[in-house]
N, C-alpha and C positions, 0 to 999 in steps of 0.2 A: 504494500500500500504506499502511495507517495506521502512524503512527509509535508504536513500542512505548514505553509509558511507563517510566521508570526508576523504580527503588525509591526511595521518599521522595517522589515526585511527587505533588500531590494538588489537590482542587477544593473550592469551597465554594459551597453554595447555600441560598436560604431556602425551608423548607417552607410547606405549605398551612396549617399550624396557626400559622405566624408565628416558630416556632423556626428555628434554624439547623444545617445538617448539614455536615459536613467529611468528604470521602473521600480516602483516601491509598493509594497503590500499595505493598504490602508484598512482592511477588514474584509468580512465575509457577508454576503446577503443572507436572506432567511433560508435559502435553498442550498447554501454550503458553496455557492460560487464566489471565487475569489475576486475582490474588488482592488483593482490596481489604479495607480496614478502615475503618469508619465512626465517627466522634466527633460529639457533639450538644452545643449550648449555646443559652443564651437569646438571645444576641446574636452577630453576626458576629465581634466581637472576642474573645469567649470561644472560639468555635470556632477561629479563627486560632492563638490562643495553645495550644490544645490539640494542633493539628496541628503546631506547631512542636515541642512537647515529644515528641509521638509520632516526629517526624522526627529528633529528636536520639537518641531510645531506639534507633530502627532503626540509625541510624548508629554508635552505640556498640555494638549487638550485632553488628554487620557486623564491627567491628574486632574484637571478642572472638572471633567465629567464624574470623577469619583466623588470629589467634594459637593458637586451639585446632588449626586444620588444620596448623598449623606444627608444633606439639607432637606430634600424632598421627603426623605422617610419620615422625618420629624413632622411634616406637614400632613401625613397620611394621604399623599397624592403622589402618583406617577405621570410624568409628561411622555406622552406618545411621540416616538419619532416618526414622523408621516412618510418622509422621504430620505433616500440616501443616495449618493452619485455612484454610478457605475463606472466602468473603465472607459466608456464612450463620452463621459461628461454628462450623460443623460440621468434624469430623476427616475429613481425605482420606488414605487410605493410600497412601504414596509408593513402596511396594515392587514390585519385579518379582516374578515367581513363583519365580525362582530365589533370590532373597533370602529371600522367605518360607519357602520349604521349607528353607533352611539355618537360620533361626531356629526353626521347627518341629521339626526333628530335634534341635536342641541343648537345645530349652527345654519339649518337650511330649511326650517319649517316656521319661520315667524310669521309667514302670511297664510298659514293652514288653520282651518278651524280647531279649536281645542278638542272638540270630540273626535275628529279626524286623526289628530295627534295621538290621542288616547288609544284609537284603534291601531295605529302603527306600531305603539310602543307594545301594545298587547300581542299582536301577531309576530312581531320581531321576537319577543321574549319566549313566548310559548312554542313557536314552530320554527322560524327562520334560524336563529342563534342555536338551537339544540341540533339541528341537523347539519347547518353549514358554517355556524360561527367561527370555527378554528381554521377555516380555510383562508390562506392569504388571498387578497383581494385580486391580485394579478394572476392568480391560479385558478380562479373560478371559471367554470366551463359550462356551457349549455347542457351537455349529457348529466351532469352530476344535479343541476337544477331540475332537469326533466324527470329524472329519477326521484328526486325530491317531492314533486308535484304528484307523480304516481303513488309514491308511498302514503302521502296525505289522502288520496282517494281510496286506497285500500284500507285504510284507518277509518274511513266512513265520513270524512269531511265532505261537505255539500259542494258541489261544483261552484256555487255561488262564493262559498267561503275561500275556496281555492284560488278563484278569480281575484278576490280581495287581498290574499297573500301576494299574489303574483304581481298585483299593482303596486303594492307597497315596495317589494323587492326592485321591480323594474324602476320606479321613481328614484329610489336610493341610488341605485347603480347609473342611471342617467346623468346624476349630478358628478358622480365619480368620472364618467366619461368627459364631461364638460371642463372639469379642472385637471385633465390630463392625468389622473391616476389610473386608469385603464383605458386601452385603445377602442373597445367596442362593448356594448352591452350584452352580455351573454344571455339575459332573459329574452332579447327579441326573437330568437328562433325557436323559443319554446312554445309547445302546443298545450293548452290548458282544457280541462273538460267543458263540454258545452253546456251553458247555463239555460235551463229550461223555464221559461217564465211562467210564475204561477198563475193558475187560471183564476180570472176574475169572478167573483159571485156578487154582482151588486143586487140590491133589494129591488124587486119588482112592484109594480104599482100596488096590488094588494098587500104585499107585506109592508110598504111604507104607511099605509092607511093605518094597518094593524098595529104598527109600531107607535105611530102619532098618537092614537086612541089610548094606548096603554101608558104613554108618558105622560099624561094629564096629572098634575100633582106631583111627579116624580121631581126631586131635588136636583137631577141632572138633565131635566128636559131642556133647558136653554142650551147646554153644552152639545147634547147628541142632535138637537135640530140645528145648530150652527154647523156641525160636522157633516150633517146629512144634506144640507141645501147651500153650502157655500164652497164645498171641496177642499176645505183648509186641511193641512196635513196635522199630525198630532202635536208636534213641537211648535206649531204656528198657533193651535188653540191654546196651549199652555202658555205662550208667550204674548197673547193678545191683551192689550191694556185699553182702558176707557178712552185715553186721549187719541186712540186710532180708531174709535167708533164715531163716526160723524153723524148723528141722527138727523141734523138739519139738511143735510145734502144726500143722506141715504148711502153712506160710502163706508166700507170698512178698508183701512189701509193695513195692508200685512207687511211689516217691515222687519221683524224680528222673530225669533223663536226661542224657547226655554229649553235647554238640554242640560243633562248632567254630564260635565265636561270631561270627567276623569273617572267614569265608572261609579260603581256602587259604593256608598259610603261618603262620596265627595259632595260639595254643594252644587246646586244648579246655577246656571248663569244664563245670561241673555246672550245669543249669538246672531250671526247672520244667517240668512236664508239659504236654503239649497241653491246652488249656482249663483249665490250672492245676489239674487235679483228680486228687489221689492216689486210689489205691485198693489193694485187697488181694485176692489170689486164693489159692485152694486147688487147686494143681495135683495131678495123679495121682500117687500114691506111686511110679509108676515114674519119674516126671521127678525127684522127689526124690531117689530112689536115685541116679540118674546124676548129679545135681549133688553128693551127698556123695562119690561116687567121685571126681569131679573135683576137689573141695576136697582129698581126701586126696593126689591126685597133685600139686595145687599146692604143698601143704606139703611134698611131698618135694622138689620142685625148690628151693622157696626155703630150705630147711635151716634154719640158725640164724636167718636173717632173719625167718622167720615167727613164731619163738619170741620173738623180741626185739620183735615188733610193727612192724619195719621194712619188711616187704613190703606193697606196695599192697593195699587191701583190696577191690578189684575182683574180680568173679567171674570174668570173661572177660578174659584178658590174653595178651600175648606171653610167651614163656618167661622173659624177664628181669623180668616184672611190669608192663611199660608197658601203657597202654590200647592198645585195638584202635581201628581207624577204620571208617567205613561201607564204603568201597571194600575194605577187607581183609575184612570178613565177607561182602560181596557176592562176591569172588573165591572165597572157602573155599565157599560155597554152591554156585556154579556148577561148582567142581571136584567137590564131592560129588554132584551130580546127573550129571555126565558119566561119573563112576566107576560109577554106579549104573545108567548106559545110560538115562537118562531126558532128555527133550526140556528146553528153556528153560523156566524158571520164574523169576518175579521172586522176590527175598527176602521181599516183602512179600505173596507168595501163600501164605507159611507162616501168616500172620495170618488171612487168608481161610480156610485150610484148617482151622484151629482153630475159626472160626465155624461152617462148615458141619459139622464134625465133632460140636460141641455141639448143633446143631438136630437132627441125625440121632440124637443120643443121647437126646433128649427133653427137653433143658433148655429152661425157659421164656425168653421173650424179654427180660425183665427181668434175669435172671442173666446171661445173655449180654452183654447191654449193660454191665452192671457190670463183668464180666470183661474186656470188651474197652476199656473206658474211653471208650465213646461217651456224647455228651452227652445223648441221650434214647433211650428205648426205640424210638420212632418212627422215628427214624434208622436203628437197627439192623434194624427191620422192613423199612424200604424198601430198605435195602441188600442184605438176605437173602431178601426176600419170595419171590423165584422159587424158593428152596430148600424152603421150606415148601409152595408151591403143588405143586412136584414130588411132596414126600412125600405130599400129600393125594391126588395122583392115584395114586401108588403104593399107598396104603391102599386106595382104591377099587378098584383092580385086584385086590388081595388078597382083598377082601371079596367080589368078583365070582366069583373062583376057588374061594372058600369055598362060595358059594351054588350055584354049579354043581355042587360036589362033593357037596353035600348032596342036591340034586335028581336027581343023576344025569344031569343034562344038561350036557354040556362044550362043546356047539355053540354056545351063546348063549342068548338069552332063551326062556324056556318059555311 
């Protein structure tokens, strides 16, 4: 086995052009590759002197690094060396994937919503780091990541969750490419499981009537009616405040949502909307009347606190004014369905119900897109296109019945 050169050990040779070159070992990369530095001179003596000075510099640097390491240990913190120089003078990233993910989360997510940051931290800790964390960043390859995704699928993780993990890893490695830590993103060529969109189950007209009748007198009547007839997302309902309900002009301004920013046990906080896009909607007067009655009841419960401005400004709260949570709303909706004698529906199906109602009422796709807060009309059409197809067929059937009635031939084609 070849002897491993010590740091500071070098050699001198004469080049073909008559000049002299000296090479000295300055260290080894994480994979055992020797890292060399070259110096040049007109004479052998010049090169020898330069090598001696470089050797002294290396020994002095080593001493300083030792002192610094001793100092850092007292601070209970180690500084990560992100790059070292190879024998071509280029920077080599020295980080493992785990170290890079830690840097990425701390330094490159300042514009990302807290809830998304929490999600990234979770998937990194629970999945990515456990499987790939010790891999040097520059050695991370597509086949290893592809196998990681396959293993996750075999463990029973859903295609949607694996897609989320892939999205997190892809974004982190994209930044690594941009700052020249790696040359290309190894996740780009990966194939992830196909996500099958959950089937929608909007409430049909008889079910809506049944639910409305059952809700009368229910403490969550205003909440569920608002969800059913505005298409607002759960976080938007939680974050709705009275200053964004304009009774005079019949408008609800949806500008924020209430989310539990860092998971269970952490406080709730207002955050930006999905896609960061605010919107205003004009709900049916029936909805505004229900909200006005709800506000009067809230004033009555708050008493002097309301008049003094000390009662929370949230539209939907517990009796003491504290905010609701998503599990609380979900349970309230399931209880309302049970009381109405209806089968299980997701709370998100209220949003789908609003969209279907809007289409059947004749609203154009652009208006529905804006009310729903979708990023494009094309997405809305793709999501609810089956409803318009059904309506077209129903229209054709009505026209057929009309023609048959006019011709007196009710049996079919004449």
